[in-house]
C-alpha positions as CSV (number, residue, x, y, z in Angstrom):
1,M,-0.1,0.0,0.0
2,T,1.4,3.4,-0.9
3,T,1.9,5.9,1.9
4,Y,3.1,9.5,1.9
5,A,6.5,8.3,2.8
6,T,6.9,6.0,-0.2
7,R,5.7,8.3,-2.9
8,R,7.8,9.1,-5.9
9,Q,8.0,12.5,-7.4
10,D,6.6,11.4,-10.7
11,A,3.8,9.5,-9.1
12,V,0.3,11.1,-10.1
13,P,-2.7,10.3,-7.7
14,F,-6.2,10.2,-9.2
15,P,-8.0,13.5,-9.1
16,P,-10.8,14.2,-6.7
17,D,-14.3,13.1,-7.6
18,P,-15.9,16.1,-9.3
19,N,-19.5,14.7,-8.9
20,P,-20.3,14.5,-5.1
21,H,-23.4,12.6,-4.2
22,K,-26.3,14.7,-2.9
23,P,-25.9,14.3,0.8
24,R,-28.7,12.9,3.0
25,L,-27.6,15.4,5.6
26,V,-28.8,18.9,5.3
27,A,-25.9,21.3,6.3
28,P,-27.1,24.0,8.5
29,A,-26.6,27.6,7.4
30,G,-23.1,28.8,7.8
31,S,-21.4,25.4,7.6
32,W,-17.6,25.2,7.4
33,D,-15.2,22.8,5.8
34,C,-12.3,23.3,8.2
35,H,-9.7,21.6,6.2
36,F,-9.1,21.6,2.5
37,H,-6.1,22.2,0.2
38,I,-5.6,23.9,-3.2
39,Y,-3.1,22.7,-5.7
40,G,-2.0,25.1,-8.3
41,P,-2.9,25.4,-11.0
42,P,0.8,24.9,-11.4
43,Q,1.3,27.4,-14.3
44,R,0.2,30.1,-11.8
45,F,1.4,28.6,-8.5
46,P,4.4,26.1,-9.2
47,Y,4.8,23.0,-7.2
48,D,7.6,22.9,-4.7
49,E,10.8,21.4,-6.3
50,N,11.3,19.1,-3.3
51,R,7.7,17.7,-3.5
52,G,7.1,13.9,-2.9
53,F,4.6,13.5,-5.7
54,T,2.9,15.5,-8.6
55,P,-0.9,15.8,-8.2
56,P,-3.4,17.0,-10.8
57,A,-4.3,20.7,-10.2
58,A,-7.2,21.2,-7.7
59,P,-7.8,25.0,-8.0
60,I,-10.0,27.1,-5.7
61,E,-12.9,27.1,-8.2
62,H,-13.3,23.4,-8.1
63,W,-13.5,23.3,-4.3
64,Q,-16.3,26.1,-4.4
65,R,-18.3,24.0,-6.7
66,I,-17.7,20.9,-4.4
67,S,-18.6,22.8,-1.2
68,A,-21.7,24.4,-2.8
69,A,-22.9,21.0,-3.8
70,I,-22.8,19.5,-0.2
71,G,-23.9,22.7,1.5
72,I,-20.8,24.1,2.7
73,E,-20.5,28.1,2.7
74,R,-17.2,28.7,4.5
75,G,-13.8,27.1,4.8
76,V,-10.2,26.9,6.0
77,V,-7.7,26.4,3.3
78,V,-4.5,24.8,4.6
79,N,-1.1,25.3,2.8
80,P,-0.3,21.9,1.2
81,A,3.0,20.2,1.2
82,I,2.8,20.2,-2.6
83,H,3.6,24.1,-2.3
84,G,6.1,23.9,0.4
85,L,6.4,26.8,2.7
86,N,5.0,29.1,0.0
87,P,1.5,30.5,1.0
88,A,0.9,32.2,-2.3
89,V,-1.9,29.7,-3.3
90,V,-3.6,30.2,0.0
91,L,-3.5,33.9,0.1
92,D,-4.8,34.0,-3.6
93,A,-7.9,31.6,-2.5
94,I,-8.8,33.8,0.4
95,A,-8.5,37.1,-1.6
96,R,-11.0,35.7,-4.1
97,S,-13.4,34.3,-1.5
98,D,-15.5,37.4,-0.5
99,G,-14.6,36.8,3.0
100,R,-15.7,33.2,3.1
101,L,-12.3,31.7,3.8
102,R,-9.6,31.6,6.4
103,G,-6.0,30.3,5.9
104,V,-3.5,28.3,7.7
105,V,0.3,28.1,6.7
106,R,3.0,25.5,7.4
107,A,5.3,26.0,10.3
108,D,8.3,27.8,9.1
109,P,11.4,28.2,11.4
110,K,12.2,31.3,9.4
111,L,9.0,32.9,10.1
112,T,9.2,36.4,11.5
113,Q,6.8,38.8,13.4
114,R,6.6,41.0,10.3
115,D,5.7,37.8,8.3
116,V,2.9,37.1,10.6
117,E,1.6,40.7,10.4
118,R,1.5,40.5,6.6
119,L,-0.1,37.0,6.5
120,H,-2.8,38.0,9.0
121,A,-3.7,40.9,6.8
122,G,-4.2,38.4,4.0
123,G,-6.6,36.2,6.0
124,I,-4.1,33.7,7.6
125,R,-5.3,32.6,11.1
126,G,-3.1,29.6,12.0
127,V,0.0,27.6,11.6
128,R,0.0,23.8,10.9
129,F,2.7,21.8,12.7
130,P,3.1,18.8,10.3
131,F,4.6,16.1,12.5
132,A,3.2,12.9,11.1
133,K,5.6,10.0,11.1
134,E,3.8,8.8,8.1
135,L,5.2,11.7,6.2
136,G,8.7,11.0,7.6
137,R,8.6,13.8,10.3
138,E,9.2,13.4,14.0
139,F,7.6,15.7,16.5
140,N,9.8,19.0,16.7
141,A,9.3,20.7,20.0
142,D,11.9,23.1,19.1
143,L,9.9,24.3,16.2
144,V,6.8,24.6,18.4
145,H,8.7,26.9,20.9
146,A,10.2,29.0,18.1
147,V,7.0,29.6,16.2
148,V,4.3,29.7,18.9
149,P,5.5,33.1,20.5
150,L,5.2,34.9,17.1
151,M,1.5,33.7,16.9
152,E,0.5,35.2,20.3
153,A,-0.1,38.8,19.3
154,T,-2.6,37.7,16.7
155,R,-4.1,34.8,18.5
156,W,-3.4,32.4,15.7
157,I,-4.6,28.8,16.0
158,A,-2.0,26.1,16.5
159,Q,-2.8,23.2,14.3
160,F,-1.1,19.8,14.9
161,H,-0.9,16.8,12.5
162,V,0.5,14.0,14.5
163,D,0.1,10.3,14.3
164,D,1.5,7.1,16.0
165,D,2.2,7.7,19.7
166,A,2.9,11.5,19.4
167,L,-0.1,12.5,21.7
168,E,1.1,10.2,24.4
169,H,4.5,11.5,24.5
170,H,4.2,15.0,23.6
171,A,0.8,16.0,25.1
172,D,2.6,18.3,27.6
173,T,4.2,20.3,24.9
174,I,0.9,20.6,22.8
175,A,-1.1,21.6,26.0
176,A,1.4,24.2,27.0
177,V,0.6,26.3,23.7
178,P,-1.3,29.4,25.1
179,L,-3.5,29.6,22.0
180,P,-6.4,27.8,20.5
181,I,-5.3,24.3,19.5
182,V,-6.6,21.8,16.8
183,I,-5.7,18.2,16.7
184,D,-6.1,17.0,13.0
185,G,-8.1,13.8,12.5
186,F,-7.6,10.6,14.5
187,A,-4.0,11.6,15.5
188,G,-2.7,8.0,15.8
189,V,-5.9,6.5,17.5
190,V,-6.4,3.0,16.1
191,P,-10.2,2.5,15.6
192,K,-10.0,-1.2,16.0
193,L,-8.5,-0.9,19.4
194,G,-11.7,0.6,20.8
195,V,-12.2,3.3,23.4
196,D,-9.9,1.9,26.0
197,Q,-6.6,2.7,24.3
198,P,-3.8,5.1,25.5
199,R,-3.8,7.0,22.4
200,L,-7.6,7.9,22.8
201,R,-7.2,8.6,26.3
202,A,-4.4,11.1,25.6
203,Y,-6.6,12.7,22.9
204,L,-9.6,13.1,25.2
205,D,-7.3,14.4,28.2
206,L,-6.2,17.1,25.8
207,L,-9.9,18.0,25.1
208,R,-10.5,18.6,28.7
209,R,-8.8,22.0,27.9
210,P,-11.3,24.4,26.6
211,N,-8.9,25.8,24.0
212,V,-8.2,22.4,22.4
213,Y,-10.4,21.4,19.4
214,A,-10.7,18.1,17.5
215,K,-11.1,18.1,13.8
216,L,-13.1,15.2,12.4
217,M,-11.5,14.3,9.1
218,C,-9.9,11.5,7.2
219,A,-12.2,8.8,8.3
220,D,-12.0,7.5,4.8
221,R,-8.3,7.2,5.1
222,E,-8.7,5.2,8.2
223,M,-10.9,2.7,6.1
224,H,-8.4,2.8,3.3
225,L,-5.9,1.6,5.7
226,G,-8.0,-1.3,6.8
227,Q,-10.1,-0.1,9.7
228,R,-13.8,-1.1,9.9
229,Y,-16.2,1.8,9.5
230,D,-18.1,0.7,12.7
231,D,-14.9,1.1,14.6
232,V,-14.3,4.4,13.1
233,V,-17.7,5.5,14.2
234,T,-17.2,4.3,17.7
235,I,-13.9,6.4,18.0
236,A,-15.6,9.5,16.4
237,R,-18.7,9.2,18.8
238,A,-16.4,8.9,21.8
239,I,-14.7,12.3,20.7
240,V,-17.9,14.1,20.0
241,A,-19.6,12.9,23.3
242,H,-16.5,14.0,25.2
243,A,-16.4,17.5,23.9
244,P,-19.2,18.5,21.6
245,D,-18.4,22.2,21.8
246,Q,-14.9,21.5,20.7
247,V,-15.2,19.4,17.4
248,I,-15.0,20.8,14.0
249,W,-15.1,18.9,10.6
250,G,-13.1,19.0,7.4
251,T,-13.1,17.2,4.0
252,D,-9.3,17.1,3.5
253,W,-10.3,17.8,-0.3
254,P,-8.7,16.9,-2.7
255,H,-7.9,13.6,-1.1
256,S,-4.4,13.3,-2.6
257,Y,-3.2,10.2,-0.6
258,L,-5.1,7.9,-3.0
259,F,-3.5,6.3,-5.9
260,E,-6.0,3.4,-6.7
261,A,-8.8,3.4,-9.1
262,N,-12.2,3.4,-7.6
263,G,-11.0,4.6,-4.3
264,V,-11.2,8.3,-4.4
265,P,-13.7,9.3,-1.8
266,N,-17.0,11.2,-2.6
267,D,-17.5,14.4,-0.6
268,G,-21.1,13.7,-0.4
269,D,-20.4,10.4,1.3
270,L,-17.9,12.1,3.7
271,I,-20.3,14.7,5.0
272,D,-23.0,12.0,5.4
273,M,-20.7,10.2,7.8
274,L,-21.5,12.9,10.4
275,L,-25.0,11.4,10.6
276,D,-23.2,8.5,12.3
277,F,-20.6,10.3,14.1
278,A,-23.1,12.8,15.7
279,P,-26.7,11.5,15.3
280,D,-28.0,14.6,17.2
281,E,-28.9,17.3,14.9
282,A,-28.1,20.0,17.3
283,V,-24.6,18.6,17.8
284,R,-24.0,18.4,14.1
285,R,-24.9,22.2,13.9
286,K,-22.4,22.8,16.6
287,I,-19.6,20.8,14.5
288,L,-20.4,22.3,11.2
289,A,-21.4,26.0,12.0
290,D,-21.3,27.1,15.6
291,N,-18.0,25.8,16.8
292,P,-15.9,26.6,13.7
293,K,-17.4,30.2,13.6
294,R,-16.3,30.7,17.1
295,L,-12.8,29.3,16.5
296,W,-12.1,30.8,13.1
297,D,-14.0,34.1,13.2
298,F,-12.4,35.3,16.4
299,D,-11.7,38.8,15.0
C-alpha cells in the first residue's frame, strides 16, 4: 500500500471526484469545511521542487463547486506540502473568497513577526505543525517553541498533524501552547483498538482543556488503511460525546493520498458520515457551524 513516505516525485494520484453525491445530511446555514487544500494550477502557482509527488491541479474554483454541492458555505484552506512553505496559493484563494475563507500556513522556522502581520492581513489565522511519522517527520518541540510566540499577538490557531504515539509522548508540549489548538483527524488513534486505548485517552485528556479542538477528518483514510467503519464510528462518537463544543469537521479535499482506481472518496459520502458520528442534529450544527465560527471568526 502506498503511503506518503513512499511516494515518488513522478507519481500522480487520481484527481478528486468532481460529482459529489447529494448528501442525506442537510448542512445548517453557515457550515464550514475546516480543512481543505488547493493545488495550483501549477502554471500560476508552481509546485515545490522538493515535493514527494505530483498531483493534478485542484484550484479554488473546483473546491467552491464541490462545497456548494454539499451545502458548505465557508472554509479553512491549509497550505499543502505540494507548495512547500510558499503560502501564495492560500492567500490567492482567500482574496477571491469574498470573506468566506480563512487560511493556515505551514510551520516555518524562518517565520518573523513581520511575516505574521503580513499574512494576518491576507486572512491567515493559523499555523500547521506537520509532525506525522507517516510523512517521515518526527515531533519537533523546538519548532513549536520557536513559532508559537510569534503567533500570540494575533491569537493564531496552532494546528497539529500527528500520528502514531505522538499524543502520548508530547501532550505536555501541545497543552502548553497558550493559544487555540486543533488536533487533526484521528491523530494516531487506532479505531479497531476501541475506546480503552492509551492514544484515545491522551486525545480526550487534551480535550478537557477548553482551548483544544478536535477536527473530524480522514475517516475514509482510516478505512483505506484497513479499519472497519463501525470502529471508526465508535471512536468518532467518543470524541464528539466528550467535547461536543470543541469538535469541527473537514473534508481534506482533494484527497491526494489515494493512488488506486475506484478509491477516491466522494465528498457527499464524507459529510454524510456525520450522521453516524453525531446522530443529534443540534450537535451536528455545533460541529459544522457554531464551533468553527467561534474558532475561526475570532476577530
